[in-house]
C-alpha positions in Angstrom: 0.0 0.0 0.0 1.4 3.4 -1.0 1.7 5.9 1.8 -0.1 9.2 1.0 2.3 12.1 0.4 2.0 14.6 3.2 1.8 18.3 2.6 4.4 20.2 4.6 4.4 23.6 6.3 7.6 25.2 7.7 6.9 27.8 10.4 9.7 30.4 10.5 11.7 31.3 7.4 15.0 32.3 8.9 18.2 30.4 8.2 16.9 27.0 9.3 13.3 27.4 8.1 13.9 28.8 4.6 16.6 26.2 3.9 14.3 23.4 5.1 11.3 24.6 3.1 13.3 25.1 -0.1 14.9 21.6 0.2 11.7 19.8 1.0 10.1 21.3 -2.1 13.1 20.3 -4.2 12.6 16.7 -2.9 9.1 16.8 -4.4 6.8 17.9 -1.5 4.2 20.6 -1.7 5.5 23.1 0.9 4.1 26.3 2.5 6.5 28.5 4.4 5.1 30.7 7.1 6.5 33.8 8.7 5.1 36.8 10.5 7.5 39.1 8.7 5.7 40.2 5.5 8.9 41.7 3.9 10.7 38.3 4.3 7.8 36.4 2.9 7.6 38.8 -0.1 11.3 38.5 -0.8 11.2 34.7 -0.7 8.1 34.6 -3.0 10.0 36.8 -5.4 12.9 34.4 -5.5 15.3 36.2 -3.1 17.0 34.4 -0.2 17.3 37.0 2.6 20.7 35.7 3.8 23.9 34.4 2.2 24.1 30.6 1.8 25.9 29.0 -1.2 23.6 27.1 -3.6 20.3 28.1 -1.9 19.2 30.9 -4.3 19.4 28.5 -7.2 17.3 25.9 -5.4 14.7 28.6 -4.4 14.3 29.5 -8.0 13.9 25.8 -9.0 11.3 25.2 -6.2 9.2 28.3 -7.0 9.2 27.5 -10.7 8.0 23.9 -9.9 4.9 25.3 -8.2 5.6 23.2 -5.1 6.7 26.1 -2.9 5.2 29.3 -1.7 5.3 31.5 1.4 2.6 33.2 3.5 1.9 35.1 6.7 -1.3 33.2 7.4 -1.4 30.5 10.1 -5.0 29.7 9.2 -3.8 28.9 5.6 -1.0 26.8 7.1 -3.4 24.8 9.3 -5.7 24.0 6.4 -2.8 23.2 4.1 -0.4 21.0 6.0 -0.2 17.5 7.3 3.3 17.8 8.8 4.2 21.1 10.3 7.9 21.9 11.0 8.7 24.5 13.7 11.9 26.3 12.7 11.9 29.6 14.6 14.8 30.9 16.6 15.6 30.4 20.3 18.0 33.3 21.0 19.7 33.8 24.4 17.5 35.8 26.7 18.5 39.3 27.7 20.1 39.4 31.1 20.2 35.6 31.3 21.9 32.6 29.8 18.6 30.9 29.3 17.1 30.3 25.9 14.2 32.6 24.9 11.3 30.4 24.0 8.9 33.2 23.2 9.0 32.6 19.4 8.6 28.9 19.7 5.7 29.2 22.1 4.0 31.8 19.9 4.5 29.9 16.7 3.2 26.6 18.1 0.2 28.4 19.8 -0.7 30.4 16.6 -0.5 27.2 14.5 -2.4 25.0 17.0 -5.6 27.0 17.0 -6.0 26.2 13.2 -5.4 22.5 13.4 -8.8 20.9 12.8 -7.7 17.5 11.7 -5.0 14.9 12.4 -1.6 16.4 12.0 2.0 16.1 13.1 3.9 19.1 14.6 7.6 18.6 14.4 10.1 20.7 16.4 13.4 21.5 14.7 14.4 24.5 16.8 17.1 24.0 19.5 15.3 24.0 22.8 16.0 23.2 26.5 15.1 19.7 27.5 11.5 19.4 28.6 10.2 21.8 26.0 8.6 19.2 23.8 6.5 17.7 26.7 5.3 21.2 27.6 4.4 22.0 23.9 2.5 18.7 23.6 0.2 19.8 26.3 -0.1 23.3 24.8 -1.0 21.9 21.3 -3.6 19.5 22.6 -5.2 22.1 24.8 -5.4 24.7 22.0 -6.0 22.7 18.8 -9.6 22.0 17.8 -8.5 18.5 16.8 -7.2 17.9 20.3 -5.3 14.6 20.8 -5.4 13.9 17.1 -2.5 16.4 16.8 0.8 14.8 17.8 4.2 16.3 18.4 7.7 15.0 17.5 11.2 16.4 17.6 13.7 16.3 14.7 16.7 18.4 15.6 18.7 20.1 12.9 22.5 19.9 12.4 23.1 22.5 9.8 26.5 24.1 9.2 26.4 27.5 7.7 28.0 27.4 4.3 27.0 23.8 3.9 23.3 24.0 4.8 21.9 22.6 1.5 24.2 19.5 1.7 23.4 19.0 5.4 19.7 19.1 4.6 19.7 16.8 1.6 22.5 14.5 2.7 22.7 14.7 6.5 25.1 12.5 8.4 22.2 11.4 10.6 18.5 11.9 11.2 17.1 11.9 14.7 13.4 11.2 15.2 12.0 11.9 18.7 8.5 10.4 18.8 5.9 9.0 21.1 4.0 6.9 18.5 4.5 4.6 15.5 2.3 6.9 13.4 4.6 9.9 14.1 7.6 7.9 13.1 5.9 6.7 10.0 5.1 10.3 9.0 8.7 11.4 9.5 10.0 8.4 7.5 7.7 9.3 4.7 8.9 12.9 4.7 12.6 11.9 4.7 12.2 8.7 2.6 14.5 9.9 -0.2 17.1 11.1 2.3 17.0 7.7 4.1 17.3 5.9 0.8 20.6 7.6 0.2 22.0 6.0 3.3 21.6 8.6 6.1 21.2 6.7 9.4 18.1 7.2 11.5 18.1 7.3 15.3 14.6 6.8 16.7 14.3 7.8 20.3 12.0 9.7 22.7 11.5 13.4 22.5 13.5 14.2 25.6 16.6 12.5 24.2 16.0 14.1 20.8 16.0 17.5 22.4 19.3 16.7 24.2 21.1 15.5 21.0 21.6 19.0 19.5 22.8 20.8 22.6 25.0 17.8 23.6 26.6 17.8 20.1 27.2 21.5 20.2 28.6 21.3 23.7 31.0 18.6 22.7 32.2 20.6 19.6 32.6 23.7 21.7 34.6 21.8 24.3 36.9 20.4 21.6 37.5 23.9 20.1 38.2 25.4 23.5 40.4 22.5 24.5 42.9 23.2 21.8 42.7 26.9 22.5 43.5 26.2 26.2 46.5 24.3 24.9 47.4 27.4 22.9 47.5 29.3 26.1 50.0 26.8 27.5 52.0 27.0 24.3 52.2 30.8 24.6 53.6 30.4 28.1 56.1 27.8 27.2 57.2 28.7 23.7 55.7 25.6 22.2 53.8 25.6 18.8 50.1 24.7 19.1 49.8 23.8 15.4 52.3 21.0 15.7 50.6 19.9 18.9 47.2 19.9 17.2 48.6 17.9 14.3 50.0 15.3 16.6 46.8 14.9 18.6 44.7 14.6 15.4 46.5 11.4 14.4 45.0 9.7 17.4 41.8 8.0 16.2 40.3 8.4 19.6 40.7 12.2 19.3 40.6 13.0 15.6 41.6 16.2 13.9 38.2 17.8 13.2 37.4 20.9 15.3 41.0 20.6 16.8 42.0 23.8 15.1 43.5 26.6 17.3 42.7 30.2 16.8 40.2 32.9 17.6 37.5 30.5 18.7 33.8 29.8 17.9 30.9 32.2 17.4 27.7 32.4 15.5 24.1 31.8 16.4 24.4 28.3 17.8 27.4 27.2 19.8 27.7 30.2 22.2 24.1 30.5 23.1 23.5 26.7 23.1 26.2 25.9 25.6 25.0 28.7 27.9 21.4 27.6 27.7 22.4 24.0 28.3 24.3 24.9 31.4 21.4 27.1 32.6 18.8 24.3 32.1 21.0 21.8 33.9 21.1 24.2 36.9 17.3 24.4 36.8 17.2 20.6 36.9 19.5 20.5 39.8 22.4 18.9 37.9 24.4 22.0 37.1 27.6 20.5 38.4 27.5 17.9 35.6 28.1 20.5 32.9 29.9 23.2 35.0 32.9 22.8 32.7 30.9 24.5 30.0 31.3 27.8 31.8 35.1 27.4 31.4 34.7 26.3 27.8 32.8 29.6 27.2 35.5 31.5 29.2 38.4 30.0 27.2 36.6 31.0 24.0 36.2 34.6 25.1 39.8 34.9 26.2 41.0 34.1 22.7 39.4 37.3 21.5 41.1 39.4 24.2 44.4 37.7 23.4 44.1 38.5 19.7 43.6 42.2 20.7 46.8 41.9 22.8 48.8 40.6 19.8 47.6 43.5 17.7 48.6 45.9 20.4 52.0 44.3 20.7 52.6 44.7 16.9 51.4 48.3 17.1 54.2 49.1 19.5 52.2 48.7 22.7 49.7 51.4 22.0 46.4 51.1 20.0 45.4 54.7 20.1 45.8 56.1 16.6 47.0 52.8 15.1 45.5 52.0 11.7 44.3 48.4 11.7 42.8 46.4 8.8 40.6 43.6 10.1 40.1 40.8 7.6 36.7 39.3 8.3 33.3 40.2 9.9 31.3 37.0 9.6 31.7 34.4 12.3 32.9 31.9 9.7 33.6 31.9 5.9 30.8 31.3 3.4 28.3 33.1 5.7 27.0 36.6 6.3 26.0 35.7 9.9 27.6 38.1 12.4 25.8 36.8 15.6 28.4 36.6 18.3 31.1 36.9 15.7 34.6 36.8 17.2 35.8 38.9 14.3 33.5 41.9 15.0 34.1 41.5 18.7 37.8 42.0 18.2 37.3 44.8 15.7 35.0 46.6 18.1 37.4 46.2 21.0 40.3 47.6 18.9 38.1 50.6 17.9 37.2 51.2 21.6 40.9 51.2 22.5 41.5 54.1 20.0 42.5 52.2 16.8 41.3 53.4 13.4 39.7 50.1 12.2 38.6 49.1 8.7 36.7 45.8 8.5 36.8 43.8 5.2 34.4 41.0 4.4 33.1 39.6 1.0 29.4 39.4 2.1 28.9 40.4 5.7 29.7 44.1 5.6 26.0 45.1 5.3 25.0 43.2 8.4 28.1 44.4 10.2 27.6 48.0 9.4 24.0 47.9 10.8 25.3 46.4 14.0 28.5 48.4 14.4 28.1 51.7 12.4 31.1 53.2 14.1 33.5 51.0 12.2 34.7 51.6 8.6 34.0 48.8 6.0 35.3 47.6 2.7 35.1 44.5 0.5 38.6 45.0 -1.0 41.4 43.8 1.2 44.3 45.4 -0.6 42.6 48.8 -0.8 41.6 48.7 2.8 45.1 47.9 3.9 46.6 51.1 2.4 48.5 52.8 5.2 47.7 50.1 7.8 50.1 49.7 10.7 48.8 46.2 11.5 46.6 43.7 9.5 44.7 41.1 11.5 43.0 38.0 9.9 39.8 37.3 11.8 37.7 35.2 9.4 39.4 32.6 7.2 37.7 33.4 3.8 39.5 31.8 0.9 40.0 35.3 -0.6 42.1 36.2 2.5 44.0 33.0 2.5 45.1 33.7 -1.1 46.3 37.3 -0.6 49.8 37.9 -2.0 51.9 39.1 0.9 54.1 41.1 -1.5 51.0 42.9 -3.0 49.6 43.8 0.4 53.1 44.7 1.7 53.4 47.3 -1.0 50.4 49.3 0.4 50.7 49.0 4.2 52.6 51.4 6.5 54.2 48.5 8.3 54.4 44.8 7.4 52.8 43.4 10.6 50.1 40.7 10.6 48.2 38.8 13.3 46.8 35.5 12.0 43.8 34.9 14.2 42.8 31.7 12.4 46.1 30.0 11.6 45.0 30.2 8.0 48.2 31.7 6.5 51.6 30.3 5.7 53.9 31.9 8.2 57.0 31.1 6.1 55.6 32.8 3.0 54.6 35.9 4.9 57.9 36.1 6.8 59.8 35.7 3.6 58.0 38.7 2.3 59.3 40.7 5.2 56.2 40.5 7.4 56.3 40.3 11.2 53.9 37.3 11.7 52.1 36.5 15.0 49.5 33.9 15.7 47.8 32.6 18.9 49.8 29.7 20.4 52.8 30.0 18.2 56.3 31.3 19.1 
């Protein structure tokens, strides 16, 4: 017997939601994206992705032309249209607290539930504190006209910015948190083509599914901060953290991925997720179990301050009046996301210390300018470096990795560079007469 093909809605059309909606339509489903932001909905319906993500604009055009994808602001339309509803709204860190702000999740689920008049599955993809799914199940069944015919499941996302399309269409795993065989069947139908390509499926309860994402991010953050803690030791002893990381990476029990020293992590996931995880653990009375995450966060922040120190040292011990070219604004390459971006944090700190800072980024300058209008911006690294006393690499865009040190050396006031990402070849830059410094290297 052939399973009926469910119609899908995606609530929230930010980075996660827009990517998920577009990819589901490309996989052949009829999809309705929902957002309260009329401007965002209009941009998506006109074929414009409101953020930078390689490969996604082309897929949006394909999905819209197929007639399988459209966007709306109407929850009533979503309730009437969909069989499986994915919740993809943000869970930012609360102001004045490390807790996750669930305002948008609660509102989205509540606004949808009141329009669910028949059997449907609501699937959470947002990163939430453990226990949220159980609470939302009660909320949905209390509000929805269909009552207990509406079920909830959890399907955490594991998107990497810059690789979101591939991570959606060819994920390294799918996690289904469900309470019923019917809910699991619906999820298997939605992801049938993905599963057929070989992506493993982990079926578990909703509580465990909620924990998977924050546990994964906490582990990755810990690994990044671990090697950066070793960089602090290397700085104190004269050892080289890059050689240390290489040697550790050959151990199969450790592995080399995420064992890259430098400025540390940022973005909209790792920082706020580890803080929210630690906060929730304290609420549950088990805060000691993840108390180390506070130090993981602290190590990460110290790398930013240490990068500023290196720039100050190269500037002769005084930042006031120094001209600094900061290469990078986004928290990582192939993204225009500046949330908790180490690059902009360093640039802002340099500016507040009196430096004349120009920030260069291929795609994130618009977002950065709105957040930090006091800084100067450019998309041309060589032009921005004219007259610079110090250059500091803060985001490892390929354009910056490929800069000719002789060409840049011809325009700067002093050949001094801080490599905050260990992305440059020290020998090449030193051979061109540059004073090269990097975190954790002699």
